[in-house]
C-alpha positions as CSV (number, residue, x, y, z in Angstrom):
1,M,29.9,6.4,-17.7
2,F,26.6,4.3,-19.5
3,D,25.6,2.6,-16.3
4,R,25.6,6.0,-15.1
5,L,23.4,7.1,-17.5
6,T,20.7,4.0,-17.0
7,L,20.7,4.0,-13.2
8,I,19.8,7.8,-14.2
9,L,17.1,7.1,-17.0
10,A,16.0,4.5,-14.1
11,W,15.2,6.8,-11.7
12,V,13.8,9.3,-14.4
13,A,11.1,6.1,-14.9
14,A,10.9,5.9,-11.6
15,I,9.2,9.0,-10.9
16,L,6.9,9.3,-14.1
17,F,5.2,6.2,-12.8
18,V,4.5,7.8,-9.6
19,L,3.9,11.4,-11.3
20,A,1.4,8.7,-13.5
21,G,0.3,7.6,-11.0
22,C,-0.2,11.1,-9.2
23,M,-2.6,12.2,-12.5
24,L,-4.7,8.9,-12.1
25,T,-5.5,9.6,-8.8
26,Y,-6.1,13.3,-9.6
27,E,-8.6,12.3,-12.4
28,V,-10.5,9.5,-10.3
29,L,-10.9,12.1,-7.6
30,A,-12.1,15.1,-10.1
31,R,-14.5,13.5,-12.1
32,Y,-16.6,11.4,-9.1
33,F,-16.3,13.4,-6.1
34,F,-16.4,16.9,-7.6
35,V,-17.7,16.3,-11.6
36,R,-15.0,18.1,-12.7
37,P,-12.9,15.6,-14.9
38,T,-9.9,16.8,-16.3
39,I,-9.3,17.1,-20.5
40,W,-5.3,16.0,-19.8
41,A,-5.3,13.1,-17.0
42,A,-5.5,10.5,-19.0
43,E,-2.9,11.8,-22.0
44,L,-0.7,12.4,-19.9
45,S,-0.4,9.7,-17.3
46,Q,0.1,7.1,-20.8
47,L,3.2,9.6,-21.7
48,C,4.5,9.7,-18.7
49,L,4.0,5.7,-18.5
50,I,5.2,5.5,-22.5
51,W,8.3,7.0,-21.7
52,G,9.1,5.1,-18.3
53,S,9.2,2.1,-19.5
54,L,10.9,3.0,-22.3
55,L,13.4,4.7,-20.7
56,G,14.1,2.0,-18.1
57,M,14.2,-0.6,-20.5
58,P,18.2,-0.9,-20.2
59,W,18.8,-0.2,-16.5
60,A,16.1,-3.5,-16.7
61,L,18.8,-5.6,-18.7
62,A,22.0,-4.5,-17.4
63,A,19.8,-5.5,-13.6
64,R,18.1,-8.6,-15.1
65,R,14.9,-7.6,-13.9
66,H,13.0,-8.4,-16.9
67,I,10.5,-11.9,-17.1
68,S,13.4,-14.9,-17.8
69,V,12.9,-18.2,-18.2
70,D,15.9,-20.1,-17.1
71,A,14.8,-23.2,-15.7
72,I,15.8,-25.0,-18.8
73,T,19.7,-22.6,-18.8
74,R,20.6,-23.1,-15.7
75,L,20.4,-27.2,-15.7
76,L,23.2,-26.2,-18.6
77,A,27.0,-26.3,-18.4
78,P,28.8,-22.7,-17.0
79,K,30.0,-22.6,-20.6
80,V,26.4,-23.5,-22.8
81,Q,25.1,-20.7,-19.8
82,R,27.7,-18.1,-21.2
83,L,27.0,-19.0,-24.7
84,V,23.3,-19.2,-24.5
85,E,23.4,-15.8,-22.8
86,I,25.6,-13.9,-25.2
87,I,22.7,-15.5,-28.4
88,A,20.2,-14.0,-26.0
89,M,21.8,-10.7,-26.1
90,A,22.8,-10.9,-29.8
91,C,19.0,-11.2,-30.5
92,I,17.8,-8.4,-27.7
93,L,20.5,-6.2,-30.1
94,A,19.5,-7.2,-33.3
95,F,15.3,-6.6,-32.4
96,S,16.0,-3.4,-31.1
97,V,18.0,-2.4,-34.1
98,M,15.1,-3.2,-36.0
99,V,12.9,-0.8,-33.5
100,T,15.1,1.9,-33.3
101,I,15.0,2.2,-37.2
102,K,11.4,1.8,-37.8
103,G,10.5,3.8,-34.6
104,W,12.4,6.6,-35.9
105,E,11.3,6.1,-39.3
106,I,7.7,6.3,-37.7
107,F,8.8,9.8,-35.0
108,Y,10.2,11.6,-38.5
109,E,7.2,11.2,-40.2
110,S,5.0,12.7,-37.6
111,F,7.7,15.2,-37.0
112,E,7.4,16.5,-40.4
113,R,3.9,16.3,-40.9
114,G,3.3,17.8,-38.2
115,R,0.1,14.2,-37.1
116,T,-1.2,15.1,-34.1
117,S,-2.7,13.1,-31.3
118,G,-6.8,14.0,-32.1
119,T,-7.1,13.9,-28.6
120,M,-8.7,17.3,-26.3
121,L,-4.8,18.1,-25.7
122,D,-4.0,18.1,-29.1
123,L,-0.4,17.0,-28.5
124,P,2.3,16.2,-31.2
125,A,2.3,12.7,-31.4
126,W,5.9,12.4,-32.4
127,V,5.8,13.3,-28.4
128,A,5.0,9.2,-27.8
129,E,6.7,8.7,-30.8
130,L,10.4,9.3,-29.7
131,P,10.6,7.9,-26.5
132,V,10.4,4.0,-28.8
133,A,13.5,5.3,-30.9
134,I,15.3,6.3,-27.7
135,G,14.7,3.5,-25.7
136,F,15.0,0.9,-28.0
137,A,18.5,2.6,-28.9
138,L,19.9,2.4,-25.5
139,L,18.5,-1.1,-24.7
140,A,20.8,-2.2,-28.2
141,I,23.6,-0.6,-26.3
142,Q,22.8,-2.3,-23.0
143,A,23.1,-5.6,-25.3
144,V,26.2,-4.6,-26.8
145,I,27.6,-3.8,-23.1
146,E,26.5,-7.4,-22.0
147,I,27.7,-9.2,-24.7
148,I,31.2,-7.5,-24.4
149,G,31.3,-8.0,-20.8
150,L,30.3,-11.9,-20.7
151,A,32.5,-12.3,-24.0
152,R,35.3,-11.2,-21.4
153,G,34.2,-13.7,-18.2
154,K,31.6,-11.4,-16.4
155,D,29.8,-13.4,-13.8
156,I,26.5,-14.0,-16.0
157,P,23.7,-11.7,-13.8
158,K,21.2,-13.1,-12.6
159,G,18.3,-10.8,-11.3
160,A,16.2,-9.9,-8.7
161,H,13.9,-13.3,-8.8
162,E,17.0,-14.4,-6.6
């Protein structure tokens, strides 16, 4: 079920990236060809990029589409490779939990105090802060799933660079 959620979130992230590109393209056209800059395109495209990047993290981990330097670990015995992979996932889990906790604190404080972006749109600051807590919480769950899978003998995913 979580695999399905991460796939849906990956598609949402992809759509948000396309929307960001469209907004920035519109902004360039409006600013340089029609001399009518927008007050919304830059900030909303930033939000799309923030939400998209953070919502896509669990899928990227599951699919091993993140940056990974494995030149040395590939030379190790398969059992040692598995152990190194489990340790790496445990590090991701620990980091994700810390970022989730701190991200939630920052979001909640902004929400409670009513902070805004201070831009012309003056959007609530928590709109850009909430995806940190959500994205890293989902990444922590995915790291747990990866650890369990590796401990049960699941093959170590090789990623897309193969």
